[in-house]
C-alpha positions in Angstrom: 0.0 0.0 0.0 1.5 3.3 -1.1 1.7 6.3 1.3 1.1 9.8 -0.1 3.4 12.6 0.7 1.2 13.9 3.5 1.3 10.5 5.2 5.0 10.2 4.9 5.5 13.7 6.2 3.3 13.0 9.2 4.9 9.7 10.0 8.5 10.9 9.5 8.0 14.3 11.1 9.5 16.0 8.1 7.9 18.7 6.0 6.7 17.8 2.5 9.1 20.3 1.1 12.0 18.3 2.8 10.7 15.1 1.1 10.6 16.8 -2.3 14.1 18.2 -1.7 15.5 14.7 -0.8 13.8 13.3 -3.9 15.3 16.0 -6.0 18.7 15.3 -4.6 18.3 11.5 -5.3 18.0 10.3 -1.7 14.4 9.2 -2.2 12.4 7.9 -5.1 8.6 8.2 -5.3 6.6 5.3 -6.5 4.4 7.5 -8.6 1.4 9.7 -7.9 -1.8 9.4 -6.1 -3.8 12.1 -7.9 -1.6 15.1 -7.8 0.4 14.0 -4.7 3.6 12.0 -4.7 3.3 8.5 -3.4 5.9 6.4 -1.7 6.5 2.8 -0.8 6.3 2.3 3.1 10.0 1.4 3.1 10.7 5.1 2.5 10.2 5.7 6.2 13.2 3.5 7.0 15.3 5.4 4.5 14.1 8.7 6.0 15.1 7.5 9.5 18.6 6.8 8.1 18.8 10.2 6.4 17.6 12.1 9.5 20.1 10.2 11.7 22.9 10.9 9.3 22.0 14.6 9.1 21.9 14.8 12.9 25.4 13.2 12.9 26.7 16.0 10.6 26.7 14.2 7.3 26.1 16.4 4.2 23.4 15.5 1.6 26.2 14.6 -0.8 27.8 12.2 1.7 24.4 10.6 2.4 23.7 10.2 -1.3 27.1 8.5 -1.8 26.6 6.3 1.2 23.1 5.1 0.0 24.6 3.7 -3.2 27.9 2.5 -1.8 29.2 -1.0 -2.5 31.7 -3.0 -0.5 34.4 -2.2 -3.0 34.2 1.6 -2.5 37.4 1.8 -0.5 37.6 5.6 -0.7 34.1 5.9 0.9 35.0 3.3 3.5 38.1 5.4 4.6 35.9 8.5 4.9 33.3 6.5 6.8 35.9 5.3 9.3 37.2 8.9 9.7 33.6 10.1 10.3 33.2 7.4 12.9 36.3 8.6 14.8 34.9 12.2 14.6 31.6 11.0 16.1 33.5 9.1 18.9 35.1 12.4 19.8 31.8 14.2 19.7 30.2 11.5 21.9 33.0 11.8 24.4 32.8 15.6 24.5 29.0 15.5 24.9 29.3 12.8 27.7 31.7 15.1 29.6 29.3 18.0 29.3 26.4 15.8 30.4 28.4 14.6 33.4 29.5 18.1 34.4 25.9 19.4 34.1 24.6 16.6 36.3 27.2 17.4 38.9 26.5 21.2 38.7 22.8 20.5 39.3 23.6 19.3 42.8 26.9 21.0 43.6 27.2 23.6 46.4 30.5 25.1 45.2 30.6 28.8 44.5 30.9 29.6 41.7 29.8 26.3 40.2 32.3 26.5 37.3 35.2 26.6 39.8 34.2 23.3 41.4 37.1 20.9 41.0 34.7 18.0 40.3 32.9 20.1 37.6 36.2 21.1 36.0 37.4 17.5 36.0 34.1 16.3 34.5 34.2 18.8 31.6 37.9 18.5 30.8 39.1 16.0 28.2 41.1 13.1 29.5 44.8 13.7 29.7 46.9 11.8 27.2 49.2 9.3 28.7 52.4 8.1 26.9 
């Protein structure tokens, strides 16, 4: 059963204009039209979840388009994907430090909060050991 663009927009949380943009950029393919409206296979929702996740992780539309058609033999893309994974690991570590420092600050009595040694330790990146 095909979903029209309004249903896909509603279920994905994206505006119809975003769906049309993704289709124009080759990230989505409509299955035809239902009257004047674009219609999509239900699997488009899985693809949109991937696109939204990738965009949230900082991937460009061009990077996502390339990833969606990648084959195991695309070594250049695999190298870039591994580098992006390392970048995301750094972002995750930084965000975890910020989360931990904010949790501490929410209950800390130190004045000012940002001078608390525990807060400073939580927000600071780990020291490199050699």
